[in-house]
C-alpha positions as CSV (number, residue, x, y, z in Angstrom):
1,M,19.7,4.1,-29.5
2,N,18.2,7.4,-30.5
3,S,16.5,9.6,-28.0
4,T,13.0,9.2,-29.6
5,I,13.0,5.5,-29.1
6,A,14.4,6.0,-25.6
7,N,11.6,8.4,-24.8
8,K,9.0,6.0,-26.2
9,L,10.4,3.3,-23.9
10,K,9.9,5.6,-20.9
11,E,6.4,6.6,-22.1
12,A,5.4,2.9,-22.5
13,R,6.6,2.2,-18.9
14,L,4.7,5.2,-17.6
15,L,1.7,4.1,-19.5
16,L,1.8,0.9,-17.5
17,G,1.9,3.0,-14.4
18,E,5.2,1.6,-13.2
19,N,8.4,3.2,-12.0
20,Q,11.7,1.8,-13.2
21,K,12.2,-0.3,-10.1
22,D,8.8,-2.0,-10.5
23,A,9.3,-2.4,-14.2
24,G,12.7,-4.1,-13.4
25,L,11.1,-6.4,-10.9
26,N,8.3,-7.3,-13.2
27,S,10.4,-7.8,-16.3
28,G,13.5,-9.4,-14.8
29,I,15.6,-6.5,-16.2
30,H,17.8,-4.6,-13.8
31,Q,16.5,-1.1,-13.0
32,N,19.8,0.4,-14.1
33,T,19.5,-1.2,-17.5
34,I,16.0,0.3,-17.9
35,S,17.4,3.7,-16.9
36,L,20.2,3.4,-19.5
37,M,17.7,2.4,-22.2
38,E,15.3,5.2,-21.4
39,A,18.2,7.7,-21.3
40,G,19.4,6.5,-24.7
41,K,22.7,5.5,-23.3
42,R,22.4,1.9,-24.4
43,K,22.8,0.8,-28.0
44,E,20.1,-1.8,-27.8
45,I,16.9,-2.7,-26.1
46,T,17.0,-6.1,-24.3
47,L,14.8,-8.7,-25.8
48,D,13.4,-9.6,-22.4
49,Y,12.2,-6.0,-21.9
50,L,10.5,-6.0,-25.3
51,I,8.8,-9.2,-24.4
52,Y,7.7,-7.7,-21.1
53,L,6.3,-4.6,-22.8
54,H,4.5,-6.8,-25.4
55,N,3.0,-9.0,-22.7
56,R,1.7,-6.0,-20.9
57,G,-0.2,-4.8,-24.0
58,I,2.4,-2.4,-25.5
59,D,2.6,-2.6,-29.3
60,I,6.3,-3.0,-29.9
61,N,6.0,-1.5,-33.4
62,S,4.7,1.6,-31.7
63,I,8.2,2.0,-30.1
64,L,9.6,2.4,-33.6
65,D,6.7,4.6,-34.9
66,E,6.8,8.2,-33.7
67,N,3.1,8.8,-33.4
68,Q,1.9,5.4,-32.2
69,V,2.9,5.6,-28.6
70,T,1.2,8.9,-28.2
71,K,-1.9,7.6,-29.8
72,T,-1.8,4.5,-27.6
73,I,-1.4,6.6,-24.5
74,E,-4.3,8.8,-25.5
75,K,-6.4,5.8,-26.2
76,N,-5.6,4.2,-22.8
77,L,-6.3,7.5,-21.0
78,E,-9.7,7.6,-22.8
79,I,-10.3,4.0,-21.6
80,S,-9.3,4.9,-18.1
81,A,-11.7,7.8,-18.1
82,L,-14.5,5.6,-19.4
83,Q,-13.7,3.0,-16.7
84,K,-13.9,5.6,-14.1
85,R,-17.3,6.8,-15.4
86,I,-18.5,3.2,-15.3
87,V,-17.5,2.9,-11.7
88,E,-19.2,6.2,-10.9
89,Q,-22.4,5.1,-12.7
90,E,-22.4,1.7,-10.9
91,E,-22.1,3.6,-7.5
92,M,-25.0,5.8,-8.5
93,I,-27.1,2.8,-9.5
94,Q,-26.4,1.3,-6.1
95,L,-27.4,4.5,-4.3
96,L,-30.7,4.6,-6.3
97,R,-31.4,0.9,-5.4
98,D,-30.7,1.7,-1.8
99,A,-33.1,4.7,-2.0
100,V,-35.8,2.6,-3.6
101,E,-35.4,-0.1,-0.9
102,L,-35.6,2.5,1.8
103,R,-38.7,4.0,0.2
104,N,-40.4,0.5,0.0
105,R,-39.7,-0.1,3.6
106,K,-41.2,3.2,4.6
107,I,-44.3,2.5,2.5
108,K,-44.7,-0.9,4.3
109,E,-44.3,0.7,7.7
110,L,-46.9,3.3,6.9
111,S,-49.3,0.7,5.5
112,S,-48.8,-1.4,8.6
113,Q,-49.5,1.6,10.8
114,Q,-52.6,2.5,8.9
115,L,-54.0,-1.1,9.1
116,M,-53.4,-1.0,12.9
117,N,-55.3,2.3,13.1
118,V,-58.3,0.8,11.3
């Protein structure tokens, strides 16, 4: 296997956020086999590993296309950044809701106090 394909296998695994041991456990492929594939020391990629990558959302054709894995990684990084921004926005919305609720309670308290003073 050429080193470009071996590197792409490693990039794909890293894109999934897994170390070799976890990828091995999740794919049913021995960690040493994954290490050999990623080092380019194996002549072939196991079918089970390709199926595992495919089922996890990796475009297998991208393993063979030099630019595709990089584009996929960049796209997933953009998606991750957007997901992080969504979470931050949701937290901000909750803070604003809490502030509005607190303000409304204070208004009620002040109104009640004014009525008692009348």
